[in-house]
Predicted model as a PDB file, atoms N, CA, C, CB and O in Angstrom, pLDDT in the B-factor column:
MODEL        1                                                                  
ATOM      1  N   UNK A   1      25.607  -6.086   5.012  1.00 56.00           N  
ATOM      2  CA  UNK A   1      25.924  -4.704   5.437  1.00 56.00           C  
ATOM      3  C   UNK A   1      25.984  -3.857   6.635  1.00 56.00           C  
ATOM      4  CB  UNK A   1      25.318  -4.170   4.923  1.00 56.00           C  
ATOM      5  O   UNK A   1      26.456  -2.722   6.585  1.00 56.00           O  
ATOM      6  N   UNK A   2      25.567  -4.324   7.596  1.00 80.00           N  
ATOM      7  CA  UNK A   2      26.209  -3.842   8.554  1.00 80.00           C  
ATOM      8  C   UNK A   2      27.548  -3.031   8.924  1.00 80.00           C  
ATOM      9  CB  UNK A   2      26.198  -4.616   8.971  1.00 80.00           C  
ATOM     10  O   UNK A   2      27.718  -2.112   9.726  1.00 80.00           O  
ATOM     11  N   UNK A   3      28.728  -3.907   7.778  1.00 79.00           N  
ATOM     12  CA  UNK A   3      30.171  -4.013   7.864  1.00 79.00           C  
ATOM     13  C   UNK A   3      29.960  -2.239   6.902  1.00 79.00           C  
ATOM     14  CB  UNK A   3      31.135  -5.830   6.956  1.00 79.00           C  
ATOM     15  O   UNK A   3      30.041  -1.176   7.516  1.00 79.00           O  
ATOM     16  N   UNK A   4      29.808  -2.285   6.028  1.00 81.00           N  
ATOM     17  CA  UNK A   4      29.653  -1.208   5.117  1.00 81.00           C  
ATOM     18  C   UNK A   4      28.998   0.049   6.093  1.00 81.00           C  
ATOM     19  CB  UNK A   4      28.642  -1.711   3.775  1.00 81.00           C  
ATOM     20  O   UNK A   4      29.797   0.900   6.482  1.00 81.00           O  
ATOM     21  N   UNK A   5      27.577   0.175   6.487  1.00 78.00           N  
ATOM     22  CA  UNK A   5      27.343   1.057   7.359  1.00 78.00           C  
ATOM     23  C   UNK A   5      28.628   1.575   8.921  1.00 78.00           C  
ATOM     24  CB  UNK A   5      25.974   0.412   7.740  1.00 78.00           C  
ATOM     25  O   UNK A   5      29.133   2.637   9.285  1.00 78.00           O  
ATOM     26  N   UNK A   6      28.667   0.546   9.272  1.00 85.00           N  
ATOM     27  CA  UNK A   6      30.489   1.020  10.120  1.00 85.00           C  
ATOM     28  C   UNK A   6      31.510   1.438   9.658  1.00 85.00           C  
ATOM     29  CB  UNK A   6      31.305   0.069  10.690  1.00 85.00           C  
ATOM     30  O   UNK A   6      32.410   1.907  10.354  1.00 85.00           O  
ATOM     31  N   UNK A   7      31.541   1.361   8.683  1.00 87.00           N  
ATOM     32  CA  UNK A   7      32.565   2.728   7.632  1.00 87.00           C  
ATOM     33  C   UNK A   7      32.149   3.387   7.348  1.00 87.00           C  
ATOM     34  CB  UNK A   7      33.196   2.723   6.465  1.00 87.00           C  
ATOM     35  O   UNK A   7      32.875   4.118   6.674  1.00 87.00           O  
ATOM     36  N   UNK A   8      30.962   3.782   7.458  1.00 87.00           N  
ATOM     37  CA  UNK A   8      30.219   4.874   6.781  1.00 87.00           C  
ATOM     38  C   UNK A   8      30.572   6.148   7.378  1.00 87.00           C  
ATOM     39  CB  UNK A   8      28.723   4.687   6.849  1.00 87.00           C  
ATOM     40  O   UNK A   8      30.773   5.944   8.575  1.00 87.00           O  
ATOM     41  N   UNK A   9      30.749   7.458   7.062  1.00 86.00           N  
ATOM     42  CA  UNK A   9      30.890   8.452   7.565  1.00 86.00           C  
ATOM     43  C   UNK A   9      29.911   9.463   7.974  1.00 86.00           C  
ATOM     44  CB  UNK A   9      31.558   8.790   6.980  1.00 86.00           C  
ATOM     45  O   UNK A   9      29.287   9.299   6.926  1.00 86.00           O  
ATOM     46  N   UNK A  10      29.395  10.144   8.428  1.00 82.00           N  
ATOM     47  CA  UNK A  10      28.606  10.935   8.248  1.00 82.00           C  
ATOM     48  C   UNK A  10      28.519  12.355   8.546  1.00 82.00           C  
ATOM     49  CB  UNK A  10      27.918  10.472   8.598  1.00 82.00           C  
ATOM     50  O   UNK A  10      28.278  12.726   9.695  1.00 82.00           O  
ATOM     51  N   UNK A  11      28.796  13.630   7.068  1.00 87.00           N  
ATOM     52  CA  UNK A  11      29.666  14.514   7.319  1.00 87.00           C  
ATOM     53  C   UNK A  11      30.803  14.458   7.169  1.00 87.00           C  
ATOM     54  CB  UNK A  11      29.614  14.804   8.158  1.00 87.00           C  
ATOM     55  O   UNK A  11      31.149  13.706   6.258  1.00 87.00           O  
ATOM     56  N   UNK A  12      31.815  15.112   7.862  1.00 89.00           N  
ATOM     57  CA  UNK A  12      32.913  15.532   8.262  1.00 89.00           C  
ATOM     58  C   UNK A  12      33.055  15.057   9.586  1.00 89.00           C  
ATOM     59  CB  UNK A  12      33.025  16.840   8.112  1.00 89.00           C  
ATOM     60  O   UNK A  12      33.729  15.994  10.013  1.00 89.00           O  
ATOM     61  N   UNK A  13      32.970  14.571  10.208  1.00 87.00           N  
ATOM     62  CA  UNK A  13      32.609  13.808  10.928  1.00 87.00           C  
ATOM     63  C   UNK A  13      33.863  12.856  11.325  1.00 87.00           C  
ATOM     64  CB  UNK A  13      31.503  13.280  10.365  1.00 87.00           C  
ATOM     65  O   UNK A  13      34.210  11.865  10.683  1.00 87.00           O  
ATOM     66  N   UNK A  14      34.413  13.298  12.390  1.00 90.00           N  
ATOM     67  CA  UNK A  14      36.113  12.285  12.521  1.00 90.00           C  
ATOM     68  C   UNK A  14      36.273  10.508  12.965  1.00 90.00           C  
ATOM     69  CB  UNK A  14      37.118  13.098  14.024  1.00 90.00           C  
ATOM     70  O   UNK A  14      37.203   9.705  12.884  1.00 90.00           O  
ATOM     71  N   UNK A  15      34.770  10.420  13.480  1.00 93.00           N  
ATOM     72  CA  UNK A  15      34.582   9.214  13.185  1.00 93.00           C  
ATOM     73  C   UNK A  15      33.590   8.638  12.562  1.00 93.00           C  
ATOM     74  CB  UNK A  15      34.673   8.738  13.988  1.00 93.00           C  
ATOM     75  O   UNK A  15      32.592   9.341  12.405  1.00 93.00           O  
ATOM     76  N   UNK A  16      33.562   7.511  12.138  1.00 92.00           N  
ATOM     77  CA  UNK A  16      33.263   6.261  11.536  1.00 92.00           C  
ATOM     78  C   UNK A  16      31.777   5.925  12.116  1.00 92.00           C  
ATOM     79  CB  UNK A  16      34.437   5.110  11.905  1.00 92.00           C  
ATOM     80  O   UNK A  16      31.966   5.546  13.272  1.00 92.00           O  
ATOM     81  N   UNK A  17      30.148   5.890  11.777  1.00 90.00           N  
ATOM     82  CA  UNK A  17      29.448   5.209  12.593  1.00 90.00           C  
ATOM     83  C   UNK A  17      29.954   4.087  13.586  1.00 90.00           C  
ATOM     84  CB  UNK A  17      28.639   4.783  11.861  1.00 90.00           C  
ATOM     85  O   UNK A  17      29.845   4.237  14.803  1.00 90.00           O  
ATOM     86  N   UNK A  18      30.531   2.920  13.001  1.00 91.00           N  
ATOM     87  CA  UNK A  18      30.566   1.691  13.956  1.00 91.00           C  
ATOM     88  C   UNK A  18      31.403   2.343  14.926  1.00 91.00           C  
ATOM     89  CB  UNK A  18      31.192   0.194  13.361  1.00 91.00           C  
ATOM     90  O   UNK A  18      31.014   2.051  16.056  1.00 91.00           O  
ATOM     91  N   UNK A  19      32.717   3.357  14.935  1.00 93.00           N  
ATOM     92  CA  UNK A  19      33.541   3.986  15.633  1.00 93.00           C  
ATOM     93  C   UNK A  19      32.314   5.276  16.861  1.00 93.00           C  
ATOM     94  CB  UNK A  19      34.748   4.736  14.296  1.00 93.00           C  
ATOM     95  O   UNK A  19      32.829   5.835  17.830  1.00 93.00           O  
ATOM     96  N   UNK A  20      30.781   5.488  16.510  1.00 92.00           N  
ATOM     97  CA  UNK A  20      30.551   6.436  17.088  1.00 92.00           C  
ATOM     98  C   UNK A  20      29.802   5.337  18.483  1.00 92.00           C  
ATOM     99  CB  UNK A  20      29.684   7.635  16.101  1.00 92.00           C  
ATOM    100  O   UNK A  20      29.630   5.401  19.700  1.00 92.00           O  
ATOM    101  N   UNK A  21      29.469   4.118  17.028  1.00 91.00           N  
ATOM    102  CA  UNK A  21      28.756   3.102  17.764  1.00 91.00           C  
ATOM    103  C   UNK A  21      29.039   2.092  18.754  1.00 91.00           C  
ATOM    104  CB  UNK A  21      28.350   2.537  17.060  1.00 91.00           C  
ATOM    105  O   UNK A  21      28.294   1.387  19.434  1.00 91.00           O  
ATOM    106  N   UNK A  22      31.134   2.257  18.617  1.00 93.00           N  
ATOM    107  CA  UNK A  22      31.538   1.414  19.602  1.00 93.00           C  
ATOM    108  C   UNK A  22      31.592   2.509  20.985  1.00 93.00           C  
ATOM    109  CB  UNK A  22      33.045   0.637  19.129  1.00 93.00           C  
ATOM    110  O   UNK A  22      30.787   2.109  21.825  1.00 93.00           O  
ATOM    111  N   UNK A  23      32.245   3.642  21.393  1.00 95.00           N  
ATOM    112  CA  UNK A  23      32.032   4.566  21.680  1.00 95.00           C  
ATOM    113  C   UNK A  23      30.714   4.083  22.819  1.00 95.00           C  
ATOM    114  CB  UNK A  23      31.929   5.431  20.457  1.00 95.00           C  
ATOM    115  O   UNK A  23      30.818   3.547  23.922  1.00 95.00           O  
ATOM    116  N   UNK A  24      29.437   4.526  22.032  1.00 94.00           N  
ATOM    117  CA  UNK A  24      28.081   4.730  22.716  1.00 94.00           C  
ATOM    118  C   UNK A  24      27.651   3.273  23.460  1.00 94.00           C  
ATOM    119  CB  UNK A  24      26.875   5.218  21.501  1.00 94.00           C  
ATOM    120  O   UNK A  24      26.702   3.213  24.241  1.00 94.00           O  
ATOM    121  N   UNK A  25      28.555   2.012  23.073  1.00 94.00           N  
ATOM    122  CA  UNK A  25      27.225   0.626  23.265  1.00 94.00           C  
ATOM    123  C   UNK A  25      27.830   0.611  24.837  1.00 94.00           C  
ATOM    124  CB  UNK A  25      27.412  -1.440  22.025  1.00 94.00           C  
ATOM    125  O   UNK A  25      27.048  -0.086  25.484  1.00 94.00           O  
ATOM    126  N   UNK A  26      28.741   1.025  25.572  1.00 95.00           N  
ATOM    127  CA  UNK A  26      28.676   0.641  27.184  1.00 95.00           C  
ATOM    128  C   UNK A  26      27.883   1.302  27.936  1.00 95.00           C  
ATOM    129  CB  UNK A  26      29.858   0.782  27.896  1.00 95.00           C  
ATOM    130  O   UNK A  26      27.695   1.022  29.119  1.00 95.00           O  
ATOM    131  N   UNK A  27      27.353   2.221  27.342  1.00 96.00           N  
ATOM    132  CA  UNK A  27      26.680   3.347  27.523  1.00 96.00           C  
ATOM    133  C   UNK A  27      25.100   3.311  27.833  1.00 96.00           C  
ATOM    134  CB  UNK A  27      26.945   4.051  26.407  1.00 96.00           C  
ATOM    135  O   UNK A  27      24.496   3.774  28.800  1.00 96.00           O  
ATOM    136  N   UNK A  28      24.642   2.644  26.757  1.00 95.00           N  
ATOM    137  CA  UNK A  28      22.728   2.094  26.561  1.00 95.00           C  
ATOM    138  C   UNK A  28      22.916   1.352  27.677  1.00 95.00           C  
ATOM    139  CB  UNK A  28      21.981   0.961  24.959  1.00 95.00           C  
ATOM    140  O   UNK A  28      23.970   0.790  27.976  1.00 95.00           O  
ATOM    141  N   UNK A  29      21.710   1.340  28.417  1.00 94.00           N  
ATOM    142  CA  UNK A  29      21.235   0.773  29.147  1.00 94.00           C  
ATOM    143  C   UNK A  29      19.500  -0.705  29.002  1.00 94.00           C  
ATOM    144  CB  UNK A  29      21.227   2.027  29.804  1.00 94.00           C  
ATOM    145  O   UNK A  29      18.386  -0.385  28.586  1.00 94.00           O  
ATOM    146  N   UNK A  30      19.699  -1.422  29.244  1.00 91.00           N  
ATOM    147  CA  UNK A  30      18.508  -2.269  28.463  1.00 91.00           C  
ATOM    148  C   UNK A  30      16.813  -1.495  28.619  1.00 91.00           C  
ATOM    149  CB  UNK A  30      18.473  -4.048  29.308  1.00 91.00           C  
ATOM    150  O   UNK A  30      16.303  -0.572  29.254  1.00 91.00           O  
ATOM    151  N   UNK A  31      16.323  -2.695  27.452  1.00 84.00           N  
ATOM    152  CA  UNK A  31      15.283  -2.146  27.090  1.00 84.00           C  
ATOM    153  C   UNK A  31      14.303  -2.378  28.586  1.00 84.00           C  
ATOM    154  CB  UNK A  31      14.791  -2.822  25.622  1.00 84.00           C  
ATOM    155  O   UNK A  31      14.352  -3.416  29.245  1.00 84.00           O  
ATOM    156  N   UNK A  32      13.649  -1.481  28.849  1.00 83.00           N  
ATOM    157  CA  UNK A  32      12.626  -1.688  29.901  1.00 83.00           C  
ATOM    158  C   UNK A  32      11.430  -3.087  29.744  1.00 83.00           C  
ATOM    159  CB  UNK A  32      11.816  -0.223  29.895  1.00 83.00           C  
ATOM    160  O   UNK A  32      10.725  -3.042  28.736  1.00 83.00           O  
ATOM    161  N   UNK A  33      11.211  -4.309  30.734  1.00 88.00           N  
ATOM    162  CA  UNK A  33      10.475  -5.503  30.748  1.00 88.00           C  
ATOM    163  C   UNK A  33       8.827  -4.419  30.329  1.00 88.00           C  
ATOM    164  CB  UNK A  33      10.665  -6.574  32.592  1.00 88.00           C  
ATOM    165  O   UNK A  33       8.460  -4.355  29.156  1.00 88.00           O  
ATOM    166  N   UNK A  34       8.255  -3.886  31.137  1.00 86.00           N  
ATOM    167  CA  UNK A  34       6.884  -3.771  30.800  1.00 86.00           C  
ATOM    168  C   UNK A  34       7.191  -3.614  29.173  1.00 86.00           C  
ATOM    169  CB  UNK A  34       6.016  -2.428  31.635  1.00 86.00           C  
ATOM    170  O   UNK A  34       8.230  -3.545  28.515  1.00 86.00           O  
ATOM    171  N   UNK A  35       5.919  -3.594  28.883  1.00 81.00           N  
ATOM    172  CA  UNK A  35       4.733  -3.070  27.307  1.00 81.00           C  
ATOM    173  C   UNK A  35       5.070  -1.516  27.436  1.00 81.00           C  
ATOM    174  CB  UNK A  35       2.410  -3.392  27.518  1.00 81.00           C  
ATOM    175  O   UNK A  35       5.595  -1.098  28.468  1.00 81.00           O  
ATOM    176  N   UNK A  36       4.845  -0.893  26.659  1.00 77.00           N  
ATOM    177  CA  UNK A  36       4.677   0.999  26.547  1.00 77.00           C  
ATOM    178  C   UNK A  36       4.266   0.654  24.899  1.00 77.00           C  
ATOM    179  CB  UNK A  36       6.643   2.395  26.886  1.00 77.00           C  
ATOM    180  O   UNK A  36       4.438  -0.175  24.007  1.00 77.00           O  
ATOM    181  N   UNK A  37       3.509   2.102  25.257  1.00 80.00           N  
ATOM    182  CA  UNK A  37       2.954   2.515  23.574  1.00 80.00           C  
ATOM    183  C   UNK A  37       3.254   3.463  22.850  1.00 80.00           C  
ATOM    184  CB  UNK A  37       1.721   2.766  23.388  1.00 80.00           C  
ATOM    185  O   UNK A  37       2.600   4.496  22.997  1.00 80.00           O  
ATOM    186  N   UNK A  38       4.527   3.422  21.656  1.00 79.00           N  
ATOM    187  CA  UNK A  38       5.180   3.936  21.055  1.00 79.00           C  
ATOM    188  C   UNK A  38       4.729   4.786  20.113  1.00 79.00           C  
ATOM    189  CB  UNK A  38       5.779   3.252  20.764  1.00 79.00           C  
ATOM    190  O   UNK A  38       5.461   5.329  19.286  1.00 79.00           O  
ATOM    191  N   UNK A  39       3.616   4.923  20.190  1.00 84.00           N  
ATOM    192  CA  UNK A  39       2.766   6.020  18.372  1.00 84.00           C  
ATOM    193  C   UNK A  39       1.711   5.906  19.209  1.00 84.00           C  
ATOM    194  CB  UNK A  39       2.440   5.173  16.156  1.00 84.00           C  
ATOM    195  O   UNK A  39       1.437   5.158  20.147  1.00 84.00           O  
ATOM    196  N   UNK A  40       0.903   7.279  18.384  1.00 85.00           N  
ATOM    197  CA  UNK A  40      -0.200   7.957  19.140  1.00 85.00           C  
ATOM    198  C   UNK A  40      -1.386   7.599  17.899  1.00 85.00           C  
ATOM    199  CB  UNK A  40       0.147   9.856  19.541  1.00 85.00           C  
ATOM    200  O   UNK A  40      -1.149   8.511  17.107  1.00 85.00           O  
ATOM    201  N   UNK A  41      -2.628   6.714  17.233  1.00 85.00           N  
ATOM    202  CA  UNK A  41      -3.088   6.644  16.309  1.00 85.00           C  
ATOM    203  C   UNK A  41      -4.085   7.518  16.200  1.00 85.00           C  
ATOM    204  CB  UNK A  41      -3.286   5.624  16.117  1.00 85.00           C  
ATOM    205  O   UNK A  41      -4.654   7.770  17.262  1.00 85.00           O  
ATOM    206  N   UNK A  42      -4.574   8.196  15.004  1.00 83.00           N  
ATOM    207  CA  UNK A  42      -5.035   9.806  14.406  1.00 83.00           C  
ATOM    208  C   UNK A  42      -6.205   9.041  13.765  1.00 83.00           C  
ATOM    209  CB  UNK A  42      -3.797  10.898  13.110  1.00 83.00           C  
ATOM    210  O   UNK A  42      -5.995   7.844  13.570  1.00 83.00           O  
ATOM    211  N   UNK A  43      -7.383   9.525  13.412  1.00 83.00           N  
ATOM    212  CA  UNK A  43      -8.071   9.734  12.726  1.00 83.00           C  
ATOM    213  C   UNK A  43      -8.718  10.851  11.906  1.00 83.00           C  
ATOM    214  CB  UNK A  43      -8.457   9.320  13.149  1.00 83.00           C  
ATOM    215  O   UNK A  43      -9.882  11.229  12.040  1.00 83.00           O  
ATOM    216  N   UNK A  44      -7.777  11.354  10.999  1.00 77.00           N  
ATOM    217  CA  UNK A  44      -8.128  12.623  11.053  1.00 77.00           C  
ATOM    218  C   UNK A  44      -9.471  12.626   9.503  1.00 77.00           C  
ATOM    219  CB  UNK A  44      -6.457  13.701  10.931  1.00 77.00           C  
ATOM    220  O   UNK A  44      -9.829  11.865   8.605  1.00 77.00           O  
ATOM    221  N   UNK A  45      -9.750  13.856   9.961  1.00 77.00           N  
ATOM    222  CA  UNK A  45     -10.913  14.047   8.804  1.00 77.00           C  
ATOM    223  C   UNK A  45     -11.201  14.779   8.351  1.00 77.00           C  
ATOM    224  CB  UNK A  45     -11.862  13.872   8.856  1.00 77.00           C  
ATOM    225  O   UNK A  45     -11.385  15.841   8.945  1.00 77.00           O  
ATOM    226  N   UNK A  46     -11.447  14.617   6.782  1.00 75.00           N  
ATOM    227  CA  UNK A  46     -10.882  15.474   5.550  1.00 75.00           C  
ATOM    228  C   UNK A  46     -12.613  15.745   5.279  1.00 75.00           C  
ATOM    229  CB  UNK A  46      -9.684  14.482   4.043  1.00 75.00           C  
ATOM    230  O   UNK A  46     -13.698  15.169   5.213  1.00 75.00           O  
ATOM    231  N   UNK A  47     -11.717  17.531   5.152  1.00 74.00           N  
ATOM    232  CA  UNK A  47     -13.790  18.184   4.755  1.00 74.00           C  
ATOM    233  C   UNK A  47     -13.627  18.639   3.326  1.00 74.00           C  
ATOM    234  CB  UNK A  47     -14.619  20.072   5.915  1.00 74.00           C  
ATOM    235  O   UNK A  47     -14.497  19.441   2.984  1.00 74.00           O  
ATOM    236  N   UNK A  48     -12.649  18.305   2.318  1.00 72.00           N  
ATOM    237  CA  UNK A  48     -12.788  18.641   1.180  1.00 72.00           C  
ATOM    238  C   UNK A  48     -11.819  19.811   0.650  1.00 72.00           C  
ATOM    239  CB  UNK A  48     -14.063  18.883   1.105  1.00 72.00           C  
ATOM    240  O   UNK A  48     -11.828  20.234  -0.506  1.00 72.00           O  
ATOM    241  N   UNK A  49     -10.792  20.368   1.921  1.00 72.00           N  
ATOM    242  CA  UNK A  49     -10.341  22.053   1.588  1.00 72.00           C  
ATOM    243  C   UNK A  49      -8.773  21.436   2.067  1.00 72.00           C  
ATOM    244  CB  UNK A  49     -11.283  23.773   2.842  1.00 72.00           C  
ATOM    245  O   UNK A  49      -8.426  20.407   2.647  1.00 72.00           O  
ATOM    246  N   UNK A  50      -8.226  22.315   1.653  1.00 67.00           N  
ATOM    247  CA  UNK A  50      -6.625  22.827   1.870  1.00 67.00           C  
ATOM    248  C   UNK A  50      -5.937  23.563   2.373  1.00 67.00           C  
ATOM    249  CB  UNK A  50      -6.145  23.101   1.240  1.00 67.00           C  
ATOM    250  O   UNK A  50      -5.071  24.096   1.678  1.00 67.00           O  
ATOM    251  N   UNK A  51      -6.049  23.911   3.870  1.00 65.00           N  
ATOM    252  CA  UNK A  51      -5.423  25.256   3.812  1.00 65.00           C  
ATOM    253  C   UNK A  51      -3.613  25.172   4.831  1.00 65.00           C  
ATOM    254  CB  UNK A  51      -6.841  26.498   4.677  1.00 65.00           C  
ATOM    255  O   UNK A  51      -3.302  24.448   5.776  1.00 65.00           O  
ATOM    256  N   UNK A  52      -2.838  26.185   4.129  1.00 60.00           N  
ATOM    257  CA  UNK A  52      -1.478  26.148   4.061  1.00 60.00           C  
ATOM    258  C   UNK A  52      -1.124  26.973   5.040  1.00 60.00           C  
ATOM    259  CB  UNK A  52      -0.909  26.471   2.831  1.00 60.00           C  
ATOM    260  O   UNK A  52      -1.348  28.183   4.988  1.00 60.00           O  
ATOM    261  N   UNK A  53      -0.425  26.276   6.212  1.00 59.00           N  
ATOM    262  CA  UNK A  53      -0.095  27.030   7.060  1.00 59.00           C  
ATOM    263  C   UNK A  53       0.262  29.098   6.666  1.00 59.00           C  
ATOM    264  CB  UNK A  53       1.094  26.087   7.513  1.00 59.00           C  
ATOM    265  O   UNK A  53       0.717  29.751   5.727  1.00 59.00           O  
ATOM    266  N   UNK A  54      -0.193  29.329   7.798  1.00 57.00           N  
ATOM    267  CA  UNK A  54       0.370  30.841   7.132  1.00 57.00           C  
ATOM    268  C   UNK A  54      -0.107  32.028   6.833  1.00 57.00           C  
ATOM    269  CB  UNK A  54       0.751  30.775   6.105  1.00 57.00           C  
ATOM    270  O   UNK A  54       0.217  33.201   7.016  1.00 57.00           O  
ATOM    271  N   UNK A  55      -1.940  30.762   5.747  1.00 52.00           N  
ATOM    272  CA  UNK A  55      -2.631  31.418   4.969  1.00 52.00           C  
ATOM    273  C   UNK A  55      -4.018  32.304   5.737  1.00 52.00           C  
ATOM    274  CB  UNK A  55      -2.968  30.374   3.938  1.00 52.00           C  
ATOM    275  O   UNK A  55      -4.801  32.899   4.998  1.00 52.00           O  
ATOM    276  N   UNK A  56      -4.204  32.316   7.148  1.00 60.00           N  
ATOM    277  CA  UNK A  56      -4.800  33.425   7.686  1.00 60.00           C  
ATOM    278  C   UNK A  56      -6.394  32.860   7.925  1.00 60.00           C  
ATOM    279  CB  UNK A  56      -4.608  34.778   6.636  1.00 60.00           C  
ATOM    280  O   UNK A  56      -7.409  33.467   8.268  1.00 60.00           O  
ATOM    281  N   UNK A  57      -6.195  31.646   7.639  1.00 57.00           N  
ATOM    282  CA  UNK A  57      -7.672  30.518   7.864  1.00 57.00           C  
ATOM    283  C   UNK A  57      -8.668  30.109   5.733  1.00 57.00           C  
ATOM    284  CB  UNK A  57      -9.425  32.062   9.445  1.00 57.00           C  
ATOM    285  O   UNK A  57      -9.699  29.550   5.361  1.00 57.00           O  
ATOM    286  N   UNK A  58      -7.306  30.945   4.931  1.00 57.00           N  
ATOM    287  CA  UNK A  58      -7.703  30.937   3.590  1.00 57.00           C  
ATOM    288  C   UNK A  58      -7.990  28.995   3.388  1.00 57.00           C  
ATOM    289  CB  UNK A  58      -6.257  31.806   2.491  1.00 57.00           C  
ATOM    290  O   UNK A  58      -7.353  27.990   3.703  1.00 57.00           O  
ATOM    291  N   UNK A  59      -9.147  29.246   2.774  1.00 55.00           N  
ATOM    292  CA  UNK A  59      -9.091  27.406   2.249  1.00 55.00           C  
ATOM    293  C   UNK A  59      -9.212  27.584   0.774  1.00 55.00           C  
ATOM    294  CB  UNK A  59     -10.630  26.179   2.873  1.00 55.00           C  
ATOM    295  O   UNK A  59      -9.725  28.520   0.160  1.00 55.00           O  
ATOM    296  N   UNK A  60      -8.640  26.505   0.326  1.00 52.00           N  
ATOM    297  CA  UNK A  60      -7.636  26.163  -1.376  1.00 52.00           C  
ATOM    298  C   UNK A  60      -8.822  25.355  -1.679  1.00 52.00           C  
ATOM    299  CB  UNK A  60      -5.683  25.053  -1.471  1.00 52.00           C  
ATOM    300  O   UNK A  60      -8.901  24.751  -2.748  1.00 52.00           O  
TER     301      UNK A  60                                                      
ENDMDL                                                                          
END                                                                             
């Protein structure tokens, strides 16, 4: 599958995904050794209503 992806072109771009990867690879730096959180966990509260964006506070 990697070879298929490497041959793929995004839209009208002049190079394939693999060609862009080869250009970028020498510029990449190693990941840091210390661990860090990559997400934030949220616990939403549901009140039974849905408020749509731009509805001026109207509840449905």
